[in-house]
C-alpha positions in Angstrom: 106.8 110.1 104.6 106.4 110.2 100.7 106.1 107.3 98.8 108.3 107.1 95.5 106.4 105.2 93.1 108.2 102.7 90.9 108.4 104.2 87.2 109.4 102.6 84.2 112.3 103.6 82.0 110.0 105.7 79.6 108.5 107.4 82.7 111.9 107.8 83.8 113.3 110.1 80.8 110.1 111.6 80.6 110.1 113.3 84.0 114.4 113.5 83.7 113.1 116.2 80.3 110.6 117.9 82.7 112.9 118.2 85.5 115.7 119.4 83.3 113.1 122.1 82.0 111.3 122.8 84.5 110.4 126.5 84.4 109.0 126.1 81.1 106.3 124.2 79.5 107.9 121.1 77.0 105.9 120.5 73.9 105.2 117.3 72.8 103.4 115.2 70.9 102.3 111.4 70.8 99.9 109.3 68.7 96.7 107.1 69.0 95.2 104.5 67.0 92.0 105.2 64.8 89.4 103.4 66.3 86.7 106.5 65.7 87.1 108.6 63.1 84.9 110.9 64.5 86.0 111.9 68.0 89.9 111.3 69.1 90.2 108.9 72.5 89.8 110.2 76.2 92.7 111.0 78.6 96.5 110.0 77.7 98.2 107.0 77.2 98.8 104.9 80.9 102.9 105.6 81.2 101.9 109.6 80.8 98.8 109.3 82.8 100.7 107.4 86.1 103.3 110.7 86.2 99.9 112.7 86.1 98.2 110.4 89.0 101.4 110.8 91.1 101.1 114.5 90.4 104.6 114.3 88.9 103.7 116.1 85.6 101.0 118.5 85.2 99.0 118.4 81.4 98.0 120.4 79.4 96.3 119.1 75.7 96.7 122.1 72.8 95.1 120.0 70.2 93.9 116.7 68.2 94.1 115.8 64.9 93.9 112.9 62.7 96.5 112.7 59.9 98.9 109.6 58.9 101.9 108.3 61.3 104.2 111.2 61.7 106.8 108.1 63.5 106.8 105.9 60.9 107.5 108.7 58.4 110.4 109.4 60.2 111.5 106.4 60.9 110.9 105.4 56.7 112.6 108.4 55.9 115.8 107.6 58.2 115.6 104.4 56.8 116.3 105.9 52.5 119.1 108.1 53.6 120.9 106.4 51.7 118.6 104.6 49.2 117.6 106.9 45.8 114.6 104.9 44.3 112.7 102.9 47.4 111.1 99.7 45.8 108.4 97.9 47.6 111.6 95.3 48.6 113.0 98.3 51.1 109.3 99.4 52.1 108.7 95.3 53.1 112.4 95.2 55.0 111.7 98.5 56.8 108.5 97.6 57.6 109.5 94.4 59.3 112.3 95.9 60.9 109.8 99.0 62.5 107.4 96.5 63.9 110.1 94.3 65.4 111.3 97.0 67.2 107.5 98.0 68.7 106.8 97.2 72.2 105.3 93.9 72.2 101.6 94.4 72.9 101.8 97.4 70.4 98.4 98.2 68.8 98.2 96.2 65.7 95.9 99.3 64.3 99.3 101.1 64.6 101.5 98.7 62.1 102.5 100.1 58.6 100.5 99.1 55.9 101.7 96.0 53.3 102.2 98.8 50.5 105.0 100.8 49.7 104.2 104.8 51.4 101.4 103.1 53.2 101.4 104.7 57.1 99.0 103.9 59.4 96.2 107.1 59.7 96.5 108.1 63.9 95.2 110.5 66.3 98.1 112.5 67.0 97.4 115.0 70.1 99.3 117.8 71.2 100.3 118.2 74.6 102.3 120.5 77.2 103.8 119.5 80.1 105.6 120.4 83.5 107.3 119.0 86.1 105.3 119.5 89.5 107.5 121.1 92.1 106.7 119.2 95.6 105.3 121.3 98.4 107.4 122.1 101.5 106.7 120.0 104.4 
């Protein structure tokens, strides 16, 4: 009998997306904290690695680069939509809200800096993934 693994909401969403587009690979990217600027981390975040280990998805790494956090920049841009000339106080308010939205235990190295526009430097890994089709029994 096949055992169904217990999945988090994040894993279910990723698997649902992969199944929805099962006829093609999905292009995604995710960010890692910079611990060593000479080489990127090995492997994938646990929520992706568990899906790989459970043979639910296949993943190919397309590339890895170091840059400022695209996730933080997108969040800041969204926050500033109605602000014409953002100032340090706007940054402080956004930063506090952004940090509060991060999961508990989030990597402290991935929090935006205290100065206006000080986004965190991260490794950005681009991957393609697809859902694994179960073999017939």
